[in-house]
C-alpha positions as a Python dict, from the first residue, in 0.01 Angstrom:
ca = {
    (1, 'X'): (0, 0, 0),
    (2, 'X'): (329, -185, 10),
    (3, 'X'): (359, -397, 325),
    (4, 'X'): (700, -566, 317),
    (5, 'X'): (784, -419, -23),
    (6, 'X'): (968, -93, -77),
    (7, 'X'): (817, 169, -304),
    (8, 'X'): (1098, 98, -552),
    (9, 'X'): (1018, -276, -553),
    (10, 'X'): (647, -209, -609),
    (11, 'X'): (728, 25, -899),
    (12, 'X'): (964, -230, -1055),
    (13, 'X'): (706, -509, -1026),
    (14, 'X'): (431, -288, -1171),
    (15, 'X'): (655, -185, -1461),
    (16, 'X'): (749, -549, -1534),
    (17, 'X'): (388, -665, -1518),
    (18, 'X'): (263, -383, -1741),
    (19, 'X'): (550, -411, -1992),
    (20, 'X'): (574, -790, -2014),
    (21, 'X'): (257, -942, -1869),
    (22, 'X'): (-39, -717, -1952),
    (23, 'X'): (-225, -1011, -2110),
    (24, 'X'): (-169, -1217, -1795),
    (25, 'X'): (-304, -933, -1580),
    (26, 'X'): (-622, -927, -1787),
    (27, 'X'): (-661, -1304, -1748),
    (28, 'X'): (-621, -1268, -1370),
    (29, 'X'): (-881, -990, -1357),
    (30, 'X'): (-1123, -1191, -1569),
    (31, 'X'): (-1070, -1522, -1392),
    (32, 'X'): (-1023, -1425, -1027),
    (33, 'X'): (-1106, -1056, -1007),
    (34, 'X'): (-1474, -1097, -1075),
    (35, 'X'): (-1463, -892, -1395),
    (36, 'X'): (-1507, -1143, -1681),
    (37, 'X'): (-1595, -867, -1930),
    (38, 'X'): (-1287, -651, -1860),
    (39, 'X'): (-1104, -542, -2175),
    (40, 'X'): (-786, -399, -2020),
    (41, 'X'): (-595, -435, -1695),
    (42, 'X'): (-288, -252, -1570),
    (43, 'X'): (-107, -353, -1254),
    (44, 'X'): (-148, -53, -1025),
    (45, 'X'): (-12, -180, -694),
    (46, 'X'): (52, -468, -460),
    (47, 'X'): (109, -544, -97),
    (48, 'X'): (155, -848, 122),
    (49, 'X'): (-208, -953, 78),
    (50, 'X'): (-304, -878, -284),
    (51, 'X'): (-218, -744, -625),
    (52, 'X'): (-417, -451, -757),
    (53, 'X'): (-523, -373, -1112),
    (54, 'X'): (-687, -74, -1276),
    (55, 'X'): (-929, -204, -1535),
    (56, 'X'): (-1091, -43, -1836),
    (57, 'X'): (-937, 291, -1751),
    (58, 'X'): (-1065, 343, -1399),
    (59, 'X'): (-1204, 76, -1169),
    (60, 'X'): (-962, -80, -919),
    (61, 'X'): (-974, -455, -860),
    (62, 'X'): (-776, -629, -584),
    (63, 'X'): (-699, -998, -622),
    (64, 'X'): (-573, -1169, -305),
    (65, 'X'): (-255, -1374, -326),
    (66, 'X'): (-406, -1652, -117),
    (67, 'X'): (-128, -1618, 142),
    (68, 'X'): (59, -1331, 304),
    (69, 'X'): (379, -1251, 116),
    (70, 'X'): (682, -1143, 316),
    (71, 'X'): (958, -1120, 53),
    (72, 'X'): (987, -986, -299),
    (73, 'X'): (1092, -1321, -457),
    (74, 'X'): (752, -1464, -354),
    (75, 'X'): (573, -1224, -590),
    (76, 'X'): (671, -1405, -909),
    (77, 'X'): (548, -1741, -782),
    (78, 'X'): (228, -1583, -648),
    (79, 'X'): (153, -1411, -982),
    (80, 'X'): (213, -1736, -1172),
    (81, 'X'): (-25, -1919, -938),
    (82, 'X'): (-293, -1650, -984),
    (83, 'X'): (-244, -1670, -1360),
    (84, 'X'): (-277, -2049, -1364),
    (85, 'X'): (-580, -2048, -1133),
    (86, 'X'): (-738, -1783, -1356),
    (87, 'X'): (-675, -1990, -1670),
    (88, 'X'): (-835, -2290, -1502),
    (89, 'X'): (-1131, -2079, -1394),
    (90, 'X'): (-1176, -1949, -1748),
    (91, 'X'): (-1121, -2291, -1907),
    (92, 'X'): (-821, -2182, -2111),
    (93, 'X'): (-474, -2339, -2124),
    (94, 'X'): (-187, -2152, -1963),
    (95, 'X'): (138, -2083, -2140),
    (96, 'X'): (408, -2332, -2051),
    (97, 'X'): (682, -2073, -1998),
    (98, 'X'): (531, -1968, -1667),
}
């Protein structure tokens, strides 16, 4: 599950998401992943079509990007868009630093 992304790139993105954006991952899972009652979400993978989270210690949830990604720099923008769409879906404000 990597598509245009190397295994090293996927690992780096997962590490960054889990270290710096775990709260954002949970918002994405709740708002767009169909799991509004989730209490934890770890980024577990990604490919050209979606980002994947492991929630509440076991279940895997894939959230589509909405477009096919072809380059690593697109990931940041795509995650921010998922985060913002999730906030809108949940009726909460997003942080301005995104």
